[in-house]
N, C-alpha and C positions, 0 to 999 in steps of 0.2 A: 653622860644617862641620868646627872642627874638632877638636867632643864627634865628629861623625860619623867623621870619620877614626881617632882616636881608637879608637872600638867596631869598626873595623875593624882593627885593627893591634891590638887583646885578646884582639877574639871571630874575626875572620873564619879561623881556621884551625881553628877548635873545630865553627864551620859549614862551613865547606865537609868538615870530615868527615862531619857530622852527613850534610850534604845526597847524600855520596858511599855512604852505607849504607845511607840512601833509596833511592837513582834505581839502583845496582851501576854508574853511568860519572861517572867525573873528568871532564871535559866538562863532560858535565849538568849533575854540581854546584858547579864552579867560573863555570858560566850562571846558576843559580838564587842562588848566592849574590850575585854579582854582579846582578842582578833585588832580591834584597831590599835591599839598601844603594842602589839608586838609587830601589825604592818612598820610602826614609828618604828619603835629597835630596826626596823628591817631597813629601814631607809637608813640609819647611820647614824644623822644627824639631824637637827632640827631649825640650824645655821640655817635653808635656803627656803625654809617656808615663812612668808611673812609675814602669815595669822592659824597656828597651830591648831586653837581649839578651832574655826571652823573647817579647818585639815580637819581632824578630827572626826566632828560633826559631819563630815563629808561619806567618812567613812564605814561609821555607825550607824546612817542612814541607810546606806549598798550596803553592810550586812544586813541593817533589821531588814527590807524591803525585800532582801533574798531568804532571810529566815523566817519572819511573817507566813508565807504561801496557805494563804486561808483564816487565819486566825484574825479574830476581831483585833483592831488596833483599838487603844483606852486614847480614849477624845479632852484635849485642852481643859473639856466642860467638864468632866467628869470626877474631877478631883476638888471645884472651889471651893474654899472653904464657905460653909453656912453659916449666914450673919443669923443676931438671933433675936434678930425686931422681925415681928410679921410684914410687914409689907421687905423689907429690906429683903426677907427669905422666901416671896416672891418675887421679886426681881431680882435676882441670882438668876433662880428657877426659867426664867425669861428668858436671859441670856445663856444658859444651860440650852437650852432648843433652841435658840437662836444659831450659838456654833455649832449646834447639830446639823444643825440646816445649811452652809456654807461649804464648799467647795474642799474635799481634805489637800488641793493647792493651796487655800488660804488659811484652812484649820492648820495648814502647819508651817507658812511665814507668821499665822497669830501664836505660835507656841514656841518656835525660836527667839521669835522677838518680844513678849512678852515671861515665856516663861525662863528662857534660858535668857535673853537676856543680850543678845547678835548685833553687833549693827546689821546695817543693813547691807554693807560689802562684806559681812562675815558668811549673812542668809544669803546673797549670794552666791560663793564663794560649798558651803556646804552643800546644796540644791544645786549647783550648775546650771544658773540662769541669768544674765547678765541685772542690774541691780537696779535698772529700770522698771525690770516684772516684777521684779522683789520689792518695790514701791508703789508701782500698781494693783498688787495684789493683795499688801496692807491699805492702801489705797478702798479697792470695791470690798475687801475686805468689815471695812469698818461703814463707809456706805450702806452692806447690807446689814451692819447689825444694828445698828441707829434705827434705819425705815423701819426691819420687823421687831420693836422695842418696841418705836411708836403703837405702829397698828398694834400690838400686845397691851401697850399703855392706855386705848384708845377701847378695845373691846375690854379691858377691865373697869372703866369711865362709863 
């Protein structure tokens, strides 16, 4: 039980933030995280889990998708910190728009990699796809973002 408590103390906040971005509702996000940890307790132990954090992300993701039902998710791009320099502010806004244009599955792997700092294997475990798919989605997302930002810079010039 102490291991589960440690997991909650280390990752509860980030899981709640992830659930909030998926559900768009703070109360639902808290409920989703509570359900994920309750499922972990119901397992009886975490010894059999090679990546408990990824397992928790998978449960939070599944529950968030069930809970979301018509609510708008909060995108990764929406809470990037705006810089103080006007030029950098324009670049951040261009990045926001570019991220919003990505397909949802690319946005999701970007979030799990950049915000949650999950490994490729942990992301694969969390969203139940092969590691190669995670690599492909991240690669394609970065390529699309680069292309969109180049176009945005050319329009600005």
